[in-house]
ZADO-1210 file (C-alpha; in nm, 4 decimals, padded with zeros to 6 digits):
<atoms>
<atom x="-06.6547" y="-05.6827" z="-03.8853" code="MET" pos="1"/>
<atom x="-06.4246" y="-05.3930" z="-03.8141" code="ASN" pos="2"/>
<atom x="-06.1803" y="-05.4847" z="-03.5318" code="PRO" pos="3"/>
<atom x="-06.1524" y="-05.1190" z="-03.4235" code="ILE" pos="4"/>
<atom x="-06.5184" y="-05.1198" z="-03.3155" code="VAL" pos="5"/>
<atom x="-06.5006" y="-05.1554" z="-02.9364" code="ASP" pos="6"/>
<atom x="-06.7329" y="-05.4589" z="-02.9232" code="PHE" pos="7"/>
<atom x="-06.5116" y="-05.6537" z="-03.1662" code="VAL" pos="8"/>
<atom x="-06.1908" y="-05.5298" z="-03.0049" code="PHE" pos="9"/>
<atom x="-06.3063" y="-05.6547" z="-02.6657" code="LYS" pos="10"/>
<atom x="-06.4104" y="-05.9920" z="-02.8071" code="ARG" pos="11"/>
<atom x="-06.0646" y="-06.0334" z="-02.9601" code="ILE" pos="12"/>
<atom x="-05.8431" y="-05.8963" z="-02.6808" code="PHE" pos="13"/>
<atom x="-06.0611" y="-05.8915" z="-02.3687" code="GLY" pos="14"/>
<atom x="-06.1555" y="-06.2564" z="-02.3143" code="THR" pos="15"/>
<atom x="-05.9901" y="-06.5288" z="-02.1080" code="GLU" pos="16"/>
<atom x="-05.9266" y="-06.7516" z="-02.4094" code="GLU" pos="17"/>
<atom x="-05.7489" y="-06.4694" z="-02.5930" code="ASN" pos="18"/>
<atom x="-05.5279" y="-06.3303" z="-02.3159" code="LYS" pos="19"/>
<atom x="-05.2233" y="-06.4322" z="-02.5181" code="ASP" pos="20"/>
<atom x="-05.3319" y="-06.1806" z="-02.7828" code="LEU" pos="21"/>
<atom x="-05.3712" y="-05.9076" z="-02.5207" code="LEU" pos="22"/>
<atom x="-05.0267" y="-05.9821" z="-02.3772" code="LEU" pos="23"/>
<atom x="-04.8737" y="-05.9704" z="-02.7241" code="SER" pos="24"/>
<atom x="-05.0368" y="-05.6354" z="-02.7963" code="PHE" pos="25"/>
<atom x="-04.9381" y="-05.4881" z="-02.4586" code="LEU" pos="26"/>
<atom x="-04.5754" y="-05.5979" z="-02.4841" code="ASN" pos="27"/>
<atom x="-04.5610" y="-05.4509" z="-02.8341" code="ALA" pos="28"/>
<atom x="-04.7056" y="-05.1199" z="-02.7088" code="THR" pos="29"/>
<atom x="-04.5325" y="-05.0814" z="-02.3716" code="LEU" pos="30"/>
<atom x="-04.1989" y="-05.2150" z="-02.4966" code="LYS" pos="31"/>
<atom x="-04.0642" y="-05.3369" z="-02.1589" code="PRO" pos="32"/>
<atom x="-03.6977" y="-05.4165" z="-02.1141" code="GLU" pos="33"/>
<atom x="-03.5780" y="-05.7572" z="-02.2280" code="GLU" pos="34"/>
<atom x="-03.6747" y="-06.0167" z="-01.9701" code="GLY" pos="35"/>
<atom x="-03.9459" y="-05.7961" z="-01.8171" code="LYS" pos="36"/>
<atom x="-04.2210" y="-05.8662" z="-02.0691" code="GLN" pos="37"/>
<atom x="-04.5694" y="-05.9257" z="-01.9321" code="LEU" pos="38"/>
<atom x="-04.6359" y="-06.2968" z="-01.8899" code="GLN" pos="39"/>
<atom x="-04.9634" y="-06.2836" z="-01.6984" code="GLU" pos="40"/>
<atom x="-05.2593" y="-06.0479" z="-01.6728" code="ILE" pos="41"/>
<atom x="-05.5926" y="-06.0616" z="-01.4936" code="THR" pos="42"/>
<atom x="-05.8879" y="-05.9263" z="-01.6870" code="LEU" pos="43"/>
<atom x="-06.1163" y="-05.6824" z="-01.5063" code="VAL" pos="44"/>
<atom x="-06.4816" y="-05.7040" z="-01.6162" code="ASP" pos="45"/>
<atom x="-06.4335" y="-05.9194" z="-01.9289" code="PRO" pos="46"/>
<atom x="-06.8076" y="-05.9694" z="-01.9797" code="HIS" pos="47"/>
<atom x="-07.0250" y="-05.8008" z="-02.2433" code="ILE" pos="48"/>
<atom x="-07.4033" y="-05.7993" z="-02.2267" code="ASN" pos="49"/>
<atom x="-07.6627" y="-05.6872" z="-02.4811" code="ALA" pos="50"/>
<atom x="-07.7606" y="-05.3850" z="-02.2703" code="ASP" pos="51"/>
<atom x="-07.4049" y="-05.2526" z="-02.2864" code="GLN" pos="52"/>
<atom x="-07.3796" y="-05.3098" z="-02.6611" code="VAL" pos="53"/>
<atom x="-07.6995" y="-05.1199" z="-02.7366" code="GLY" pos="54"/>
<atom x="-07.6213" y="-04.8305" z="-02.5028" code="ASP" pos="55"/>
<atom x="-07.4319" y="-04.5550" z="-02.6817" code="LYS" pos="56"/>
<atom x="-07.3071" y="-04.4228" z="-02.3461" code="ALA" pos="57"/>
<atom x="-07.1541" y="-04.7549" z="-02.2406" code="SER" pos="58"/>
<atom x="-06.7778" y="-04.8033" z="-02.2419" code="ILE" pos="59"/>
<atom x="-06.6423" y="-05.1331" z="-02.3734" code="LEU" pos="60"/>
<atom x="-06.2798" y="-05.0940" z="-02.2700" code="ASP" pos="61"/>
<atom x="-06.0333" y="-05.3758" z="-02.2130" code="VAL" pos="62"/>
<atom x="-05.8969" y="-05.3480" z="-01.8611" code="ARG" pos="63"/>
<atom x="-05.6446" y="-05.5648" z="-01.6843" code="GLY" pos="64"/>
<atom x="-05.4200" y="-05.5937" z="-01.3795" code="LYS" pos="65"/>
<atom x="-05.0679" y="-05.7311" z="-01.3926" code="THR" pos="66"/>
<atom x="-04.9152" y="-05.9759" z="-01.1452" code="LYS" pos="67"/>
<atom x="-04.7506" y="-05.6822" z="-00.9636" code="THR" pos="68"/>
<atom x="-05.0783" y="-05.4873" z="-00.9417" code="GLY" pos="69"/>
<atom x="-05.0256" y="-05.2428" z="-01.2282" code="GLU" pos="70"/>
<atom x="-05.3512" y="-05.1188" z="-01.3847" code="GLN" pos="71"/>
<atom x="-05.3850" y="-05.1105" z="-01.7644" code="ILE" pos="72"/>
<atom x="-05.6811" y="-04.9841" z="-01.9644" code="ASN" pos="73"/>
<atom x="-05.7255" y="-04.9871" z="-02.3434" code="ILE" pos="74"/>
<atom x="-05.9989" y="-04.7905" z="-02.5177" code="GLU" pos="75"/>
<atom x="-06.0706" y="-04.7580" z="-02.8882" code="VAL" pos="76"/>
<atom x="-06.2410" y="-04.4581" z="-03.0465" code="GLN" pos="77"/>
<atom x="-06.3764" y="-04.4392" z="-03.4009" code="LEU" pos="78"/>
<atom x="-06.4731" y="-04.0722" z="-03.3876" code="HIS" pos="79"/>
<atom x="-06.3226" y="-03.7599" z="-03.2369" code="ASN" pos="80"/>
<atom x="-06.5142" y="-03.6695" z="-02.9203" code="LYS" pos="81"/>
<atom x="-06.2754" y="-03.3770" z="-02.8595" code="TYR" pos="82"/>
<atom x="-06.0844" y="-03.3086" z="-02.5368" code="ASP" pos="83"/>
<atom x="-05.9317" y="-03.6559" z="-02.5696" code="MET" pos="84"/>
<atom x="-05.6296" y="-03.5545" z="-02.3625" code="GLU" pos="85"/>
<atom x="-05.8530" y="-03.4483" z="-02.0713" code="LYS" pos="86"/>
<atom x="-06.0715" y="-03.7548" z="-02.1143" code="ARG" pos="87"/>
<atom x="-05.7674" y="-03.9855" z="-02.1030" code="SER" pos="88"/>
<atom x="-05.6235" y="-03.8089" z="-01.7974" code="LEU" pos="89"/>
<atom x="-05.9615" y="-03.8280" z="-01.6213" code="TYR" pos="90"/>
<atom x="-05.9902" y="-04.2039" z="-01.6856" code="TYR" pos="91"/>
<atom x="-05.6335" y="-04.2484" z="-01.5665" code="TRP" pos="92"/>
<atom x="-05.7072" y="-04.0508" z="-01.2482" code="ALA" pos="93"/>
<atom x="-06.0227" y="-04.2522" z="-01.1738" code="LYS" pos="94"/>
<atom x="-05.8318" y="-04.5790" z="-01.2107" code="MET" pos="95"/>
<atom x="-05.5389" y="-04.4527" z="-01.0023" code="TYR" pos="96"/>
<atom x="-05.7574" y="-04.3188" z="-00.7218" code="GLU" pos="97"/>
<atom x="-05.9770" y="-04.6287" z="-00.7256" code="GLY" pos="98"/>
<atom x="-05.6908" y="-04.8525" z="-00.6115" code="GLN" pos="99"/>
<atom x="-05.6954" y="-04.7334" z="-00.2497" code="LEU" pos="100"/>
<atom x="-05.9505" y="-04.8217" z="00.0132" code="ALA" pos="101"/>
<atom x="-06.0095" y="-04.5635" z="00.2880" code="GLU" pos="102"/>
<atom x="-05.7112" y="-04.5426" z="00.5205" code="GLY" pos="103"/>
<atom x="-05.4660" y="-04.7219" z="00.2896" code="GLU" pos="104"/>
<atom x="-05.1199" y="-04.5595" z="00.2525" code="PRO" pos="105"/>
<atom x="-05.0193" y="-04.3902" z="-00.0729" code="TYR" pos="106"/>
<atom x="-04.7269" y="-04.6287" z="-00.1103" code="ARG" pos="107"/>
<atom x="-04.9792" y="-04.8960" z="-00.2117" code="ASN" pos="108"/>
<atom x="-05.0614" y="-04.7072" z="-00.5315" code="LEU" pos="109"/>
<atom x="-04.9433" y="-04.8958" z="-00.8397" code="LYS" pos="110"/>
<atom x="-04.8486" y="-04.7812" z="-01.1860" code="LYS" pos="111"/>
<atom x="-05.1531" y="-04.7033" z="-01.4024" code="THR" pos="112"/>
<atom x="-05.1418" y="-04.7075" z="-01.7813" code="VAL" pos="113"/>
<atom x="-05.4064" y="-04.5960" z="-02.0297" code="THR" pos="114"/>
<atom x="-05.3846" y="-04.6709" z="-02.4011" code="ILE" pos="115"/>
<atom x="-05.6115" y="-04.4871" z="-02.6420" code="SER" pos="116"/>
<atom x="-05.6354" y="-04.6284" z="-02.9953" code="ILE" pos="117"/>
<atom x="-05.8036" y="-04.3711" z="-03.2186" code="VAL" pos="118"/>
<atom x="-05.9125" y="-04.3911" z="-03.5808" code="ASP" pos="119"/>
<atom x="-05.8467" y="-04.0207" z="-03.6415" code="PHE" pos="120"/>
<atom x="-05.5490" y="-03.7845" z="-03.6204" code="SER" pos="121"/>
<atom x="-05.5571" y="-03.5874" z="-03.2971" code="TYR" pos="122"/>
<atom x="-05.2159" y="-03.4876" z="-03.1600" code="LEU" pos="123"/>
<atom x="-04.9703" y="-03.2460" z="-03.3222" code="HIS" pos="124"/>
<atom x="-04.7049" y="-03.5168" z="-03.3310" code="SER" pos="125"/>
<atom x="-04.6317" y="-03.6845" z="-03.6647" code="LYS" pos="126"/>
<atom x="-04.5746" y="-04.0159" z="-03.4875" code="SER" pos="127"/>
<atom x="-04.8481" y="-04.2789" z="-03.4735" code="TYR" pos="128"/>
<atom x="-04.7411" y="-04.3674" z="-03.1154" code="HIS" pos="129"/>
<atom x="-04.7139" y="-04.0967" z="-02.8487" code="SER" pos="130"/>
<atom x="-04.6267" y="-04.1681" z="-02.4843" code="VAL" pos="131"/>
<atom x="-04.6746" y="-03.9233" z="-02.1961" code="PHE" pos="132"/>
<atom x="-04.5177" y="-03.9388" z="-01.8495" code="ARG" pos="133"/>
<atom x="-04.4512" y="-03.6965" z="-01.5607" code="LEU" pos="134"/>
<atom x="-04.1190" y="-03.5336" z="-01.6473" code="ARG" pos="135"/>
<atom x="-03.9348" y="-03.2378" z="-01.4956" code="GLU" pos="136"/>
<atom x="-03.9110" y="-02.9497" z="-01.7447" code="ASP" pos="137"/>
<atom x="-03.5429" y="-02.8567" z="-01.7287" code="THR" pos="138"/>
<atom x="-03.3557" y="-03.1788" z="-01.6549" code="GLU" pos="139"/>
<atom x="-03.6255" y="-03.4088" z="-01.7964" code="SER" pos="140"/>
<atom x="-03.6142" y="-03.6672" z="-01.5189" code="PHE" pos="141"/>
<atom x="-03.9292" y="-03.8642" z="-01.4370" code="VAL" pos="142"/>
<atom x="-04.1028" y="-03.7722" z="-01.1098" code="LEU" pos="143"/>
<atom x="-04.2738" y="-04.1125" z="-01.0930" code="THR" pos="144"/>
<atom x="-04.3463" y="-04.3850" z="-01.3436" code="ASP" pos="145"/>
<atom x="-04.6965" y="-04.4324" z="-01.1980" code="ASN" pos="146"/>
<atom x="-04.8490" y="-04.2259" z="-01.4787" code="LEU" pos="147"/>
<atom x="-04.8228" y="-04.3474" z="-01.8371" code="GLU" pos="148"/>
<atom x="-05.0619" y="-04.2484" z="-02.1181" code="ILE" pos="149"/>
<atom x="-05.0338" y="-04.3806" z="-02.4737" code="HIS" pos="150"/>
<atom x="-05.2017" y="-04.2543" z="-02.7893" code="PHE" pos="151"/>
<atom x="-05.2041" y="-04.4784" z="-03.0976" code="LEU" pos="152"/>
<atom x="-05.3339" y="-04.2897" z="-03.4031" code="GLU" pos="153"/>
<atom x="-05.4204" y="-04.5263" z="-03.6887" code="LEU" pos="154"/>
<atom x="-05.4349" y="-04.2668" z="-03.9713" code="PRO" pos="155"/>
<atom x="-05.0677" y="-04.1805" z="-03.9101" code="LYS" pos="156"/>
<atom x="-04.9590" y="-04.5233" z="-04.0320" code="LEU" pos="157"/>
<atom x="-04.8351" y="-04.4549" z="-04.3829" code="GLY" pos="158"/>
<atom x="-04.7062" y="-04.6466" z="-04.6810" code="PHE" pos="159"/>
<atom x="-04.3633" y="-04.6674" z="-04.5195" code="GLU" pos="160"/>
<atom x="-04.5106" y="-04.8782" z="-04.2382" code="HIS" pos="161"/>
<atom x="-04.6626" y="-05.1459" z="-04.4593" code="GLN" pos="162"/>
<atom x="-04.3479" y="-05.3587" z="-04.4709" code="GLU" pos="163"/>
<atom x="-04.2217" y="-05.3825" z="-04.1145" code="THR" pos="164"/>
<atom x="-04.0972" y="-05.6202" z="-03.8489" code="SER" pos="165"/>
<atom x="-04.2332" y="-05.4020" z="-03.5671" code="ASP" pos="166"/>
<atom x="-04.5014" y="-05.6027" z="-03.3872" code="LEU" pos="167"/>
<atom x="-04.6942" y="-05.2942" z="-03.2736" code="LEU" pos="168"/>
<atom x="-04.7232" y="-05.1711" z="-03.6322" code="VAL" pos="169"/>
<atom x="-04.8471" y="-05.5150" z="-03.7358" code="LYS" pos="170"/>
<atom x="-05.1147" y="-05.5054" z="-03.4655" code="TRP" pos="171"/>
<atom x="-05.2248" y="-05.1578" z="-03.5726" code="LEU" pos="172"/>
<atom x="-05.2400" y="-05.2659" z="-03.9366" code="LEU" pos="173"/>
<atom x="-05.4562" y="-05.5565" z="-03.8221" code="PHE" pos="174"/>
<atom x="-05.6892" y="-05.3084" z="-03.6503" code="LEU" pos="175"/>
<atom x="-05.7073" y="-05.0992" z="-03.9666" code="LYS" pos="176"/>
<atom x="-05.8096" y="-05.4159" z="-04.1572" code="ALA" pos="177"/>
<atom x="-05.7784" y="-05.2428" z="-04.4929" code="GLU" pos="178"/>
<atom x="-05.8221" y="-05.5620" z="-04.6949" code="SER" pos="179"/>
<atom x="-05.8505" y="-05.9378" z="-04.6589" code="GLN" pos="180"/>
<atom x="-05.5212" y="-05.9699" z="-04.8452" code="THR" pos="181"/>
<atom x="-05.3458" y="-05.7518" z="-04.5861" code="LYS" pos="182"/>
<atom x="-05.4970" y="-05.9522" z="-04.3005" code="LEU" pos="183"/>
<atom x="-05.3736" y="-06.2764" z="-04.4552" code="GLU" pos="184"/>
<atom x="-05.0282" y="-06.1260" z="-04.5044" code="GLU" pos="185"/>
<atom x="-05.0150" y="-06.0190" z="-04.1385" code="LEU" pos="186"/>
<atom x="-05.1404" y="-06.3607" z="-04.0273" code="ALA" pos="187"/>
<atom x="-04.8563" y="-06.5278" z="-04.2177" code="MET" pos="188"/>
<atom x="-04.5965" y="-06.3101" z="-04.0442" code="SER" pos="189"/>
<atom x="-04.7025" y="-06.3472" z="-03.6801" code="GLU" pos="190"/>
<atom x="-04.8683" y="-06.6414" z="-03.4959" code="PRO" pos="191"/>
<atom x="-05.0632" y="-06.4211" z="-03.2506" code="THR" pos="192"/>
<atom x="-05.2051" y="-06.2135" z="-03.5356" code="ILE" pos="193"/>
<atom x="-05.2962" y="-06.5369" z="-03.7155" code="ARG" pos="194"/>
<atom x="-05.5032" y="-06.6306" z="-03.4117" code="LYS" pos="195"/>
<atom x="-05.6620" y="-06.2822" z="-03.4033" code="ALA" pos="196"/>
<atom x="-05.7592" y="-06.3133" z="-03.7704" code="VAL" pos="197"/>
<atom x="-05.9135" y="-06.6530" z="-03.6959" code="ASN" pos="198"/>
<atom x="-06.1128" y="-06.5034" z="-03.4062" code="VAL" pos="199"/>
<atom x="-06.2318" y="-06.2230" z="-03.6346" code="LEU" pos="200"/>
<atom x="-06.3407" y="-06.4753" z="-03.8996" code="GLU" pos="201"/>
<atom x="-06.5255" y="-06.6762" z="-03.6341" code="PHE" pos="202"/>
<atom x="-06.7086" y="-06.3655" z="-03.5129" code="LEU" pos="203"/>
<atom x="-06.8045" y="-06.2825" z="-03.8704" code="ASN" pos="204"/>
<atom x="-06.9711" y="-06.6214" z="-03.9063" code="GLN" pos="205"/>
<atom x="-07.1427" y="-06.6243" z="-03.5645" code="ASP" pos="206"/>
<atom x="-07.5046" y="-06.5062" z="-03.5937" code="LYS" pos="207"/>
<atom x="-07.5298" y="-06.3835" z="-03.2335" code="GLU" pos="208"/>
<atom x="-07.2013" y="-06.1940" z="-03.2577" code="ALA" pos="209"/>
<atom x="-07.3148" y="-06.0412" z="-03.5885" code="ARG" pos="210"/>
<atom x="-07.6405" y="-05.9262" z="-03.4260" code="LYS" pos="211"/>
<atom x="-07.4549" y="-05.7646" z="-03.1342" code="LEU" pos="212"/>
<atom x="-07.2065" y="-05.6047" z="-03.3732" code="TYR" pos="213"/>
<atom x="-07.4866" y="-05.4437" z="-03.5726" code="GLU" pos="214"/>
<atom x="-07.6454" y="-05.3205" z="-03.2486" code="MET" pos="215"/>
<atom x="-07.3139" y="-05.1659" z="-03.1456" code="ARG" pos="216"/>
<atom x="-07.2625" y="-05.0007" z="-03.4840" code="GLU" pos="217"/>
<atom x="-07.6092" y="-04.8457" z="-03.4574" code="MET" pos="218"/>
<atom x="-07.5400" y="-04.7192" z="-03.1044" code="ALA" pos="219"/>
<atom x="-07.2084" y="-04.5649" z="-03.2140" code="LEU" pos="220"/>
<atom x="-07.3760" y="-04.3978" z="-03.5134" code="LYS" pos="221"/>
<atom x="-07.6407" y="-04.2516" z="-03.2823" code="ASP" pos="222"/>
<atom x="-07.3642" y="-04.1195" z="-03.0579" code="GLU" pos="223"/>
<atom x="-07.1855" y="-03.9641" z="-03.3570" code="LEU" pos="224"/>
<atom x="-07.5081" y="-03.7983" z="-03.4734" code="ASN" pos="225"/>
<atom x="-07.5518" y="-03.6467" z="-03.1269" code="MET" pos="226"/>
<atom x="-07.1950" y="-03.5132" z="-03.1318" code="ILE" pos="227"/>
<atom x="-07.2313" y="-03.3653" z="-03.4807" code="GLU" pos="228"/>
<atom x="-07.5741" y="-03.2240" z="-03.3943" code="GLY" pos="229"/>
<atom x="-07.4364" y="-03.0509" z="-03.0862" code="ALA" pos="230"/>
<atom x="-07.1455" y="-02.9140" z="-03.2881" code="LYS" pos="231"/>
<atom x="-07.3773" y="-02.7839" z="-03.5601" code="ALA" pos="232"/>
<atom x="-07.6022" y="-02.6193" z="-03.2992" code="GLU" pos="233"/>
<atom x="-07.2993" y="-02.4543" z="-03.1390" code="GLY" pos="234"/>
<atom x="-07.1874" y="-02.3166" z="-03.4766" code="GLU" pos="235"/>
<atom x="-07.5414" y="-02.1919" z="-03.5439" code="ARG" pos="236"/>
<atom x="-07.5504" y="-02.0047" z="-03.2131" code="GLN" pos="237"/>
<atom x="-07.2142" y="-01.8438" z="-03.2937" code="LYS" pos="238"/>
<atom x="-07.3451" y="-01.7371" z="-03.6356" code="ALA" pos="239"/>
<atom x="-07.6503" y="-01.5787" z="-03.4699" code="LYS" pos="240"/>
<atom x="-07.4293" y="-01.3812" z="-03.2321" code="GLU" pos="241"/>
<atom x="-07.2203" y="-01.2566" z="-03.5243" code="VAL" pos="242"/>
<atom x="-07.5384" y="-01.1634" z="-03.7113" code="ALA" pos="243"/>
<atom x="-07.6633" y="-00.9584" z="-03.4146" code="LYS" pos="244"/>
<atom x="-07.3335" y="-00.7709" z="-03.4000" code="ASN" pos="245"/>
<atom x="-07.3433" y="-00.6982" z="-03.7723" code="LEU" pos="246"/>
<atom x="-07.7050" y="-00.5794" z="-03.7563" code="LEU" pos="247"/>
<atom x="-07.6101" y="-00.3490" z="-03.4676" code="ALA" pos="248"/>
<atom x="-07.3536" y="-00.1973" z="-03.7066" code="MET" pos="249"/>
<atom x="-07.6429" y="-00.1186" z="-03.9490" code="ASP" pos="250"/>
<atom x="-07.5448" y="-00.3757" z="-04.2097" code="MET" pos="251"/>
<atom x="-07.8309" y="-00.4815" z="-04.4373" code="THR" pos="252"/>
<atom x="-08.0102" y="-00.8135" z="-04.3897" code="VAL" pos="253"/>
<atom x="-07.8743" y="-00.9354" z="-04.7256" code="GLU" pos="254"/>
<atom x="-07.5150" y="-00.8518" z="-04.6294" code="MET" pos="255"/>
<atom x="-07.5515" y="-01.0247" z="-04.2928" code="VAL" pos="256"/>
<atom x="-07.7017" y="-01.3321" z="-04.4582" code="ALA" pos="257"/>
<atom x="-07.4076" y="-01.3503" z="-04.6960" code="LYS" pos="258"/>
<atom x="-07.1557" y="-01.3071" z="-04.4135" code="ALA" pos="259"/>
<atom x="-07.3059" y="-01.5637" z="-04.1763" code="THR" pos="260"/>
<atom x="-07.4787" y="-01.8149" z="-04.4032" code="GLY" pos="261"/>
<atom x="-07.8031" y="-01.7776" z="-04.2067" code="LEU" pos="262"/>
<atom x="-08.1336" y="-01.7493" z="-04.3983" code="PRO" pos="263"/>
<atom x="-08.2698" y="-01.3948" z="-04.4454" code="THR" pos="264"/>
<atom x="-08.5934" y="-01.4899" z="-04.2637" code="GLU" pos="265"/>
<atom x="-08.3980" y="-01.5709" z="-03.9474" code="GLU" pos="266"/>
<atom x="-08.1959" y="-01.2503" z="-03.9725" code="ILE" pos="267"/>
<atom x="-08.5192" y="-01.0508" z="-04.0087" code="GLU" pos="268"/>
<atom x="-08.6386" y="-01.2025" z="-03.6802" code="LYS" pos="269"/>
<atom x="-08.3072" y="-01.1174" z="-03.5123" code="LEU" pos="270"/>
<atom x="-08.3364" y="-00.7608" z="-03.6415" code="LYS" pos="271"/>
<atom x="-08.6863" y="-00.7291" z="-03.4940" code="GLN" pos="272"/>
<atom x="-08.5584" y="-00.8565" z="-03.1578" code="GLN" pos="273"/>
<atom x="-08.2860" y="-00.5899" z="-03.1563" code="LEU" pos="274"/>
<atom x="-08.5451" y="-00.3164" z="-03.2028" code="HIS" pos="275"/>
</atoms>
């Protein structure tokens, strides 16, 4: 099983028996000051049912609340759904707004953190770990620490990161799971990762977990096909608009076909529509 698939990720990090793994990962990502590391976390909606797994629209995030009420959400994405920055900000806003009941004062709002782990390069930054906060432009002071958004981009981990003592890098290399040898090497270097590897091996051998994993993979493939289909249709519509413009400039059907990649039969129909 691939640990970056959301079903597997949630089984490893989003269960009561594995909260120590979640705390290890969060402390490695958030990098709190010495003595302020997270020691406790309450999982929000840790359950997974078969309906969720088979539904390509379902979201299998890992969400928790700290002892002081801070909200933390982790999502993993295999494929680029585009507008990730807006998506992440929207999820953050929904979590932040959802803290208050009607009539509660704004001072009750707690820090809200979203962490997006993506298996594709998305941001312009060369760094595998990008952190966003509300900063003033000129003097660069933070307006409030209530907003914190992390992007972890797995493809940006290079050869230079393979030998490291950084716990976050080790966790990300675990999620990449490039080989059994690498997993064993990581397990030898860190007790929490050793436990995560053991959980992964257990899931691999569990028939019910394997069945759910295959259901989730199928649902994610269906979602990807929908995304690619919509993209292809959008490109096709753009090509048709270009073809109409070229035909209006009295270019031949053959020239328009060569310029747009559309079949001549379709361009003939477009030409007839113009006249």
